[in-house]
C-alpha positions as CSV (number, residue, x, y, z in Angstrom):
1,M,-17.0,-27.0,-21.4
2,S,-15.7,-24.1,-18.8
3,T,-17.6,-23.0,-16.2
4,I,-18.8,-19.4,-15.8
5,L,-17.5,-18.1,-12.7
6,D,-19.1,-14.3,-13.0
7,T,-20.3,-12.0,-15.6
8,C,-19.7,-7.9,-15.1
9,G,-19.3,-4.7,-16.9
10,V,-15.8,-4.6,-15.9
11,A,-13.2,-6.7,-14.4
12,V,-10.4,-5.8,-12.4
13,I,-6.8,-8.0,-12.5
14,G,-5.1,-7.7,-9.7
15,G,-5.8,-7.4,-5.4
16,G,-3.3,-4.6,-4.6
17,V,-3.9,-1.2,-3.3
18,V,-4.8,0.2,-6.8
19,G,-6.7,-2.8,-8.2
20,C,-8.9,-2.4,-4.7
21,A,-9.1,1.4,-5.2
22,M,-9.9,0.6,-8.5
23,A,-12.9,-2.1,-7.8
24,R,-14.3,0.6,-5.6
25,R,-14.5,3.4,-8.1
26,M,-15.9,1.3,-10.3
27,A,-18.8,0.1,-8.3
28,L,-19.7,3.6,-7.0
29,D,-19.8,4.8,-10.6
30,G,-22.2,2.3,-11.5
31,L,-20.3,-0.5,-13.1
32,D,-21.2,-4.0,-12.2
33,T,-17.8,-4.8,-10.9
34,V,-15.4,-7.9,-10.4
35,L,-11.9,-8.4,-9.0
36,L,-9.9,-11.2,-9.7
37,E,-6.7,-12.3,-7.6
38,K,-4.5,-15.1,-8.1
39,A,-3.7,-15.1,-4.3
40,P,-5.8,-16.2,-1.6
41,D,-6.2,-12.6,-0.3
42,I,-5.8,-9.3,-1.4
43,L,-2.1,-7.3,-0.8
44,D,0.0,-10.3,-1.8
45,G,2.3,-8.6,-4.0
46,A,4.0,-5.2,-4.2
47,S,1.4,-3.6,-2.0
48,K,2.3,-5.5,1.2
49,G,5.5,-3.8,1.8
50,N,5.8,0.2,1.8
51,S,6.4,2.6,4.1
52,A,2.7,3.6,4.5
53,I,3.3,7.7,3.8
54,L,0.7,9.8,2.7
55,H,2.5,12.4,0.2
56,T,1.6,15.5,-1.0
57,G,3.5,14.8,-4.0
58,F,6.0,17.7,-3.0
59,D,8.9,16.3,-4.8
60,A,6.8,14.0,-7.8
61,P,7.3,15.1,-11.3
62,P,6.1,18.2,-12.1
63,G,3.0,18.3,-15.0
64,S,2.9,14.3,-14.7
65,V,0.1,11.9,-14.3
66,E,1.9,10.5,-11.5
67,H,1.9,14.1,-9.6
68,A,-2.1,14.7,-10.5
69,C,-2.6,10.9,-9.2
70,M,-0.9,11.5,-5.9
71,V,-2.5,15.1,-5.1
72,A,-6.2,13.4,-6.3
73,G,-5.7,10.5,-4.3
74,Y,-4.4,12.8,-1.1
75,A,-7.5,14.4,-1.3
76,E,-9.7,11.8,-1.4
77,Y,-8.1,10.0,1.1
78,M,-8.5,12.8,3.4
79,D,-12.2,13.3,2.4
80,I,-13.3,9.9,3.1
81,H,-11.1,8.3,5.7
82,E,-13.0,9.4,8.6
83,S,-15.9,8.1,7.4
84,L,-14.6,4.5,6.4
85,N,-12.5,4.5,9.9
86,L,-9.3,5.0,8.5
87,P,-6.5,6.9,10.7
88,V,-4.1,9.5,9.9
89,L,-0.9,10.6,11.6
90,K,-0.4,14.2,11.2
91,T,3.4,13.8,11.2
92,A,4.7,16.6,8.5
93,A,7.8,15.9,7.2
94,L,11.7,17.1,6.9
95,V,13.2,16.6,4.2
96,A,16.6,16.3,5.7
97,A,20.2,17.7,4.7
98,W,23.5,16.5,6.3
99,S,26.0,17.6,4.2
100,G,27.0,20.7,2.3
101,E,26.2,19.4,-1.3
102,E,22.6,18.0,0.1
103,E,21.8,21.4,1.8
104,E,22.9,23.3,-1.7
105,R,20.2,20.6,-3.3
106,L,17.6,22.1,-1.0
107,Q,16.7,25.1,-2.7
108,D,15.6,22.8,-5.8
109,V,13.6,20.4,-3.2
110,L,11.7,23.7,-2.3
111,A,11.6,25.0,-5.6
112,K,9.6,21.5,-7.0
113,A,7.2,21.7,-3.9
114,H,6.2,25.1,-4.7
115,E,5.9,24.0,-8.6
116,N,3.8,21.2,-7.7
117,G,1.3,23.7,-5.3
118,V,2.8,22.7,-1.7
119,M,3.3,26.3,-1.0
120,D,3.4,25.5,2.9
121,A,6.7,23.9,2.2
122,A,9.6,26.1,3.9
123,L,13.4,25.8,4.5
124,V,14.5,25.7,7.6
125,S,18.1,25.5,9.5
126,G,19.2,22.7,11.3
127,K,18.3,24.0,14.9
128,Q,14.5,24.6,13.9
129,A,14.6,21.3,12.5
130,R,15.5,20.0,15.4
131,A,12.9,21.7,17.3
132,I,10.6,20.3,15.0
133,A,11.8,16.5,15.7
134,P,13.9,17.0,19.0
135,G,15.8,14.1,18.6
136,L,17.9,14.3,15.5
137,H,21.4,14.2,15.2
138,E,22.9,17.6,15.9
139,G,24.6,17.2,12.5
140,I,21.8,18.1,10.6
141,R,22.6,21.3,8.3
142,A,19.0,22.2,7.0
143,A,16.0,21.1,6.1
144,V,12.5,21.6,4.1
145,H,9.5,21.2,6.2
146,V,6.3,19.9,4.6
147,P,3.5,19.9,7.0
148,R,0.8,17.9,5.2
149,E,3.2,14.6,5.0
150,Y,1.4,12.0,7.0
151,V,1.3,8.2,8.0
152,I,-1.3,6.0,7.5
153,D,-2.6,2.5,7.8
154,P,-0.9,0.9,4.7
155,W,-3.1,-2.2,4.7
156,S,-6.7,-0.9,6.2
157,A,-7.2,1.8,3.3
158,P,-7.1,-0.9,0.6
159,L,-9.2,-3.1,2.8
160,A,-11.8,-0.4,3.3
161,Y,-11.6,0.4,-0.8
162,L,-12.6,-3.3,-1.6
163,T,-15.3,-3.9,1.4
164,Q,-16.9,-0.7,0.1
165,A,-16.7,-1.8,-3.7
166,L,-18.0,-5.4,-2.2
167,A,-20.9,-3.4,-0.2
168,N,-22.1,-1.7,-3.5
169,G,-22.3,-4.6,-5.6
170,A,-18.9,-5.5,-6.6
171,R,-17.5,-9.3,-6.4
172,A,-14.6,-10.4,-5.5
173,H,-12.7,-13.8,-6.7
174,F,-9.3,-15.0,-5.0
175,N,-7.3,-17.8,-6.3
176,A,-8.5,-16.5,-9.7
177,G,-5.3,-15.6,-11.5
178,V,-6.1,-14.9,-15.3
179,I,-4.4,-17.5,-17.3
180,T,-6.0,-16.6,-20.7
181,A,-7.9,-14.1,-22.4
182,R,-9.9,-14.0,-25.8
183,R,-11.5,-11.0,-27.3
184,K,-15.4,-11.3,-27.6
185,A,-17.7,-9.7,-29.5
186,D,-18.9,-8.2,-26.8
187,G,-16.0,-8.0,-24.5
188,W,-14.0,-10.8,-22.8
189,L,-13.6,-14.2,-21.7
190,L,-11.0,-14.5,-18.9
191,E,-10.0,-17.8,-18.2
192,T,-9.1,-18.3,-14.6
193,P,-8.8,-21.9,-12.6
194,R,-11.9,-21.5,-10.5
195,G,-13.9,-20.6,-14.2
196,D,-14.2,-18.1,-16.9
197,V,-15.2,-14.4,-16.3
198,R,-17.0,-12.4,-18.9
199,A,-16.2,-8.8,-19.0
200,A,-17.1,-6.0,-21.1
201,H,-14.0,-4.0,-20.3
202,V,-10.6,-5.2,-18.6
203,I,-8.6,-3.2,-16.6
204,N,-5.2,-4.9,-15.4
205,C,-3.8,-3.8,-12.0
206,A,-1.5,-6.7,-12.1
207,G,1.5,-4.8,-10.6
208,L,4.6,-6.5,-10.7
209,H,2.9,-8.9,-13.3
210,G,1.2,-6.1,-15.4
211,D,3.4,-6.4,-18.5
212,L,3.3,-10.5,-18.5
213,V,-0.4,-10.0,-18.4
214,E,-0.3,-7.2,-21.3
215,E,2.2,-9.6,-23.3
216,A,0.2,-12.9,-23.0
217,I,-3.0,-10.8,-24.0
218,F,-1.6,-9.1,-27.1
219,G,1.7,-10.6,-27.9
220,R,3.8,-7.5,-26.1
221,A,3.7,-5.1,-23.3
222,H,4.4,-1.5,-23.9
223,F,6.2,-1.7,-20.8
224,E,9.1,-3.7,-18.5
225,I,8.8,-4.2,-15.0
226,R,12.1,-4.5,-13.5
227,P,11.6,-5.5,-9.6
228,R,13.4,-3.3,-7.2
229,K,13.3,-4.6,-3.8
230,G,13.2,-2.4,-0.8
231,Q,14.2,-4.1,2.9
232,F,13.2,-2.4,6.0
233,V,13.6,-2.3,9.8
234,V,10.8,-1.7,12.4
235,F,12.0,-0.7,15.9
236,D,10.1,-1.6,18.8
237,K,7.2,0.3,20.1
238,A,9.1,2.0,23.0
239,A,11.0,3.7,19.9
240,G,7.7,5.0,19.2
241,A,8.4,8.1,22.0
242,L,11.8,9.2,20.3
243,L,10.1,10.1,16.9
244,E,6.5,12.4,15.9
245,T,8.2,13.2,12.3
246,I,8.9,11.6,8.9
247,I,12.6,12.5,8.1
248,L,12.9,12.0,4.3
249,P,16.5,12.2,2.4
250,V,17.4,14.5,-0.2
251,P,15.7,12.4,-3.3
252,T,18.1,11.4,-5.9
253,E,17.1,10.9,-9.8
254,R,16.7,7.0,-9.6
255,T,15.4,6.8,-5.6
256,K,13.5,8.5,-2.6
257,G,16.2,7.0,-0.5
258,I,16.0,5.9,3.2
259,V,13.4,6.9,5.3
260,V,13.1,7.2,9.2
261,C,9.4,7.6,10.4
262,P,7.0,6.7,12.9
263,T,4.2,3.8,11.9
264,I,0.4,4.1,12.7
265,F,1.0,1.4,14.9
266,G,3.4,3.0,17.1
267,N,6.9,1.9,16.2
268,V,9.6,3.7,14.2
269,L,10.6,2.3,10.5
270,V,13.8,2.5,8.3
271,G,14.1,1.6,4.9
272,P,13.4,1.1,2.1
273,T,16.4,0.2,0.2
274,A,16.4,0.3,-3.6
275,E,18.1,-3.2,-5.1
276,D,17.3,-4.0,-8.8
277,Q,16.7,-8.1,-9.1
278,K,15.5,-10.3,-11.7
279,S,13.2,-11.9,-9.2
280,R,9.4,-10.9,-9.3
281,D,9.2,-12.8,-5.9
282,D,12.3,-13.0,-3.7
283,A,11.3,-10.5,-0.7
284,S,13.9,-11.9,1.2
285,V,16.2,-9.9,3.6
286,D,20.0,-10.1,4.4
287,A,21.5,-9.5,7.9
288,E,24.3,-6.9,6.3
289,T,21.8,-4.7,4.6
290,L,19.8,-4.9,7.5
291,K,22.4,-3.6,9.9
292,A,23.2,-0.7,7.5
293,L,19.9,0.5,8.0
294,I,20.1,0.4,11.6
295,R,23.0,2.5,11.3
296,R,21.6,4.7,9.1
297,A,19.0,5.0,11.3
298,V,21.1,5.5,14.7
299,E,23.0,8.3,12.6
300,I,19.8,10.0,12.3
301,L,18.2,9.5,15.2
302,P,20.8,8.5,18.0
303,A,18.3,7.6,20.8
304,L,17.7,4.6,18.2
305,K,21.2,2.9,19.0
306,D,19.9,0.4,21.9
307,M,16.6,0.0,20.8
308,P,15.3,-3.6,20.0
309,V,14.2,-4.3,16.4
310,T,10.9,-6.0,16.2
311,A,10.7,-7.0,12.4
312,T,12.1,-7.1,9.3
313,Y,10.5,-7.1,5.8
314,A,11.2,-6.4,2.1
315,G,8.7,-5.3,-0.2
316,I,9.0,-5.2,-4.1
317,R,8.2,-2.3,-6.2
318,P,6.9,-2.9,-9.9
319,A,9.6,0.0,-11.1
320,T,9.9,-0.2,-15.2
321,E,12.5,0.8,-17.7
322,K,11.2,4.4,-17.4
323,K,10.5,6.2,-14.4
324,H,6.6,7.7,-14.6
325,Y,3.7,5.7,-14.4
326,R,3.0,3.4,-17.5
327,I,-0.9,3.6,-18.0
328,A,-2.4,2.9,-21.1
329,H,-6.2,3.0,-22.1
330,R,-6.7,1.2,-25.6
331,P,-10.7,1.7,-25.9
332,E,-11.0,0.2,-29.2
333,D,-10.0,-3.1,-27.2
334,H,-12.1,-2.2,-24.1
335,W,-9.0,-2.5,-22.0
336,T,-6.8,-0.6,-19.7
337,T,-3.0,-1.2,-18.5
338,V,-2.2,0.6,-15.3
339,G,1.6,-0.3,-14.5
340,G,4.7,0.9,-13.2
341,I,3.3,2.3,-10.1
342,R,6.0,2.6,-8.0
343,S,6.5,3.7,-3.8
344,T,3.7,6.1,-4.7
345,G,1.0,3.9,-5.3
346,L,-0.8,4.1,-1.8
347,T,-1.4,7.8,-1.7
348,A,-2.2,7.9,-5.8
349,A,-4.5,4.9,-5.9
350,L,-7.7,6.8,-5.4
351,G,-6.4,9.3,-8.0
352,I,-5.6,6.7,-10.7
353,A,-8.6,5.2,-9.9
354,T,-10.5,8.3,-11.1
355,H,-7.7,9.0,-14.0
356,V,-8.7,5.4,-15.5
357,R,-12.8,6.3,-14.9
358,D,-11.7,9.4,-16.9
359,L,-10.3,7.6,-19.4
360,M,-12.9,5.0,-20.0
361,A,-15.5,7.9,-20.0
362,E,-13.6,9.7,-22.7
363,G,-13.7,6.4,-24.8
364,G,-17.2,5.9,-24.7
365,M,-17.9,4.1,-21.0
366,A,-21.1,5.3,-19.7
367,F,-20.8,5.5,-15.9
368,S,-23.7,5.8,-13.6
369,P,-22.6,7.2,-10.2
370,L,-24.2,5.8,-7.4
371,E,-26.8,8.3,-5.8
372,N,-26.3,6.8,-1.7
373,P,-23.7,4.5,-1.8
374,Q,-23.0,2.0,1.4
375,V,-20.1,3.0,3.3
376,P,-18.7,0.4,5.7
377,Q,-16.2,1.1,8.1
378,V,-13.0,-1.1,8.9
379,P,-11.4,-2.1,12.3
380,N,-9.3,0.3,13.8
381,L,-5.6,-0.5,14.2
382,A,-3.8,2.5,15.2
383,Q,-2.6,3.0,18.2
384,S,-3.2,6.5,19.0
385,R,-6.7,5.6,18.6
386,R,-9.2,3.3,20.5
387,R,-8.5,-0.2,20.2
388,D,-10.8,-3.2,20.4
389,H,-9.3,-4.4,23.7
390,A,-10.7,-1.2,25.1
391,R,-14.5,-2.4,24.7
392,P,-15.9,-4.7,26.8
393,G,-16.8,-8.5,25.7
394,Y,-13.7,-9.0,23.6
395,G,-13.2,-12.8,24.5
396,E,-9.8,-13.1,25.2
397,I,-6.3,-11.4,24.1
398,V,-4.9,-13.7,21.4
399,C,-1.5,-11.5,20.8
400,H,-0.5,-10.2,23.4
401,C,2.5,-8.0,21.9
402,E,-0.2,-6.1,19.5
403,S,-3.1,-6.4,22.0
404,V,-5.2,-8.1,19.2
405,T,-8.7,-10.0,20.7
406,E,-10.4,-13.0,19.8
407,R,-13.3,-10.7,18.7
408,E,-11.1,-8.9,16.2
409,I,-9.8,-12.5,15.1
410,R,-13.1,-13.9,14.7
411,A,-14.4,-11.3,12.7
412,A,-11.5,-10.6,10.1
413,L,-12.6,-14.8,9.3
414,E,-16.5,-13.8,8.5
415,G,-18.2,-11.6,6.3
416,P,-17.8,-10.8,2.3
417,L,-13.9,-10.3,2.4
418,A,-12.7,-12.9,5.1
419,A,-9.1,-13.3,5.5
420,G,-7.9,-16.1,3.0
421,S,-4.4,-16.8,4.5
422,L,-2.6,-16.0,7.7
423,A,-1.0,-13.2,5.7
424,G,-4.4,-11.8,5.4
425,L,-5.3,-12.3,9.0
426,K,-2.2,-10.4,10.0
427,R,-2.4,-7.4,8.0
428,R,-6.4,-7.4,9.2
429,T,-5.4,-7.5,13.1
430,R,-1.8,-7.2,13.6
431,A,-1.6,-10.6,14.8
432,T,1.9,-12.0,15.5
433,M,3.4,-8.8,14.3
434,G,5.2,-7.8,17.5
435,R,8.3,-8.2,19.8
436,C,7.2,-12.2,19.7
437,Q,6.8,-12.6,16.4
438,G,4.2,-15.0,16.6
439,F,6.1,-17.1,19.4
440,Y,3.4,-17.1,21.8
441,C,0.4,-16.9,20.2
442,T,0.5,-19.3,16.9
443,A,-0.8,-22.4,18.8
444,R,-3.9,-19.9,19.9
445,L,-4.4,-18.7,16.3
446,A,-4.0,-22.4,14.7
447,E,-7.2,-23.4,16.6
448,L,-9.3,-20.6,15.8
449,T,-8.3,-20.3,12.1
450,R,-8.9,-24.4,11.6
451,E,-11.6,-24.4,9.4
452,A,-10.9,-20.6,8.0
453,F,-8.2,-21.4,5.4
454,A,-7.4,-23.7,2.5
455,E,-3.7,-24.5,4.1
456,P,-4.5,-24.8,7.7
457,L,-1.7,-22.7,9.5
458,A,0.5,-25.0,11.4
459,V,2.3,-24.0,14.8
460,G,5.4,-21.9,14.2
461,E,4.7,-21.0,10.8
462,A,4.4,-17.1,12.3
463,H,7.8,-16.8,13.2
464,E,9.8,-19.1,11.0
């Protein structure tokens, strides 16, 4: 007889940014909520690799669910970020045209922005664009200026969402991927490696594996994940002084294209590529692609020419056979699937959660929003704000490249949402993410995390 791991009103499958936002919304609206994640920590899939831009939705398909969720998600993030201690770097963005053909297409970009309600977007000349972003190559012909495109912390945001969910009664189970599910009279029985979970309603937010989950349960999925890899290059923090504005390309039908932008951590980032592949797990990078990204970044911002590269990485976006979000609510089955959430998921996550809540309410689910919910704060990792090392009593600096303190490491290993892996610890503290990529601090991290992870950290692991 299987062990019962948990019983709940709603089970959320997947601990990416959408799953974390979903768990928060369900908990705040009074449902007994459980999040199930197959990895040892959150953000192990598509959500771990993105450009960290908070989008206005200026170039989203007008009238689409994606656009509505982006607008709602943007607004909610701006409303709650200070209470959760989440940073916003108010950079603005330029959609830059470098050729005559791209310059002609700017009129369409501007028209779509205005149709989407982003009325402060405006066409500027090349000279005006260089006044906004002085380091740009003089070959820029014109741009659309979007003042409210911002940069945020891509990992602290979902951490905050799930932390708030847990503070308000939700639970999270890791190493608990759903193996099978059986429909019962009172809901679902979900089998996981750690035991069964009984749930009245299930929300599938499994990202890159969302179609496989739906197919395993219902015999077929209403969409097909077609993984799309995006490679990134991160320039050294010294590059941070060169750029304060997001530089976007004129988008195509297939992709938003290569972005050059500042990060919340003080670096400059270029990427992503758009490489369709069969693998849902291959997040490798290759030298030629990275060199091409660096060349493109230097073409846009010439001062990057001799700037060292701190890190490279790749993310895999859960693209599908269609461009739009693939959200399907099955009220008769007490099941909702949230699929095809691609590069805009970081912005749209909070809006997607509200959209799903509304679909569930229309289907007969009763909600009782909490009157005085708990609002915990997450640690700040933004370069522009006060970090932990500026406060006394931090113990020691463990990671000198990113100024990560012993106190930050120990705090990340404690509490209801403690880091479950080195990757989780990195995203909570930025340890090993600096210039040396863990070369100097891995041994100390191995000591500090000796009893924390199911698989102990081996010296050298962080900088393989």
